[in-house]
C-alpha positions in Angstrom: 77.0 296.8 100.6 76.7 298.4 97.1 74.8 302.0 96.5 73.9 304.1 94.4 77.0 306.8 93.5 75.4 310.8 93.6 77.7 313.5 92.7 75.8 317.1 93.5 77.8 319.8 92.1 75.8 322.1 93.3 72.8 323.1 95.9 71.3 326.5 95.8 69.0 327.4 99.1 67.6 330.9 98.0 66.4 333.4 100.4 68.3 333.2 103.2 70.4 336.3 104.5 71.2 335.8 108.5 74.6 333.5 108.3 73.4 332.0 111.9 71.0 331.0 109.7 72.6 329.8 106.9 75.0 327.9 108.7 72.1 326.4 110.4 70.3 325.5 107.2 74.2 324.1 105.5 74.0 321.6 108.6 70.1 320.4 107.7 71.1 320.3 104.2 74.1 317.4 105.1 71.8 316.2 107.4 69.4 315.2 104.6 71.8 314.5 101.8 73.3 311.7 104.5 69.3 310.3 105.1 68.6 310.5 101.5 71.9 308.5 100.9 70.7 305.5 103.3 67.3 306.0 101.8 68.2 305.2 97.8 71.1 302.7 99.4 67.7 300.5 100.3 65.4 301.9 97.7 63.4 299.9 94.7 66.4 301.4 92.5 69.3 299.7 94.8 67.7 296.5 94.6 67.3 296.7 90.7 70.9 297.2 90.2 71.2 300.6 89.6 74.7 302.2 90.8 74.6 305.6 89.0 72.0 308.5 88.8 72.2 311.2 86.3 69.9 314.2 86.7 71.0 317.4 85.4 69.1 319.6 87.8 66.6 318.6 90.8 64.3 321.4 91.7 61.5 321.2 95.3 59.2 323.4 96.2 60.4 326.2 98.8 60.1 325.0 102.3 59.2 327.6 104.4 62.8 328.5 106.8 61.1 327.6 110.1 60.2 324.3 108.9 63.5 323.6 107.2 65.2 325.0 110.6 62.8 322.8 112.7 63.6 319.6 114.4 62.7 317.3 111.6 63.8 320.2 108.7 66.5 317.3 108.1 64.1 314.4 107.2 61.1 317.0 105.8 64.3 317.9 103.0 65.3 314.0 102.8 61.5 313.1 102.2 61.2 315.7 99.1 64.6 314.8 97.8 63.5 311.2 97.7 60.0 311.8 96.5 61.3 314.2 93.7 64.3 311.4 93.0 62.0 308.7 92.5 59.5 311.0 90.5 62.6 311.2 88.1 62.8 307.3 87.6 59.3 305.6 88.1 
């Protein structure tokens, strides 16, 4: 299966100070990126033949830490990322 290549240079999560929460957020972000990759592979962009996306910067509105660290945190973050990508490529 062909997919879309996405290269991420930097991910910034602002406002965390506790090490345990930082590790939990890192795991959540990794899970969200995996989910995003799965969605992009099935997206209209992939079906139209897009193989690479170039975004200089992609920002999201703040997600509260308790929401990000909840059971659905990775899914919620993946939803937000996917929506933001599709808004940039109508």
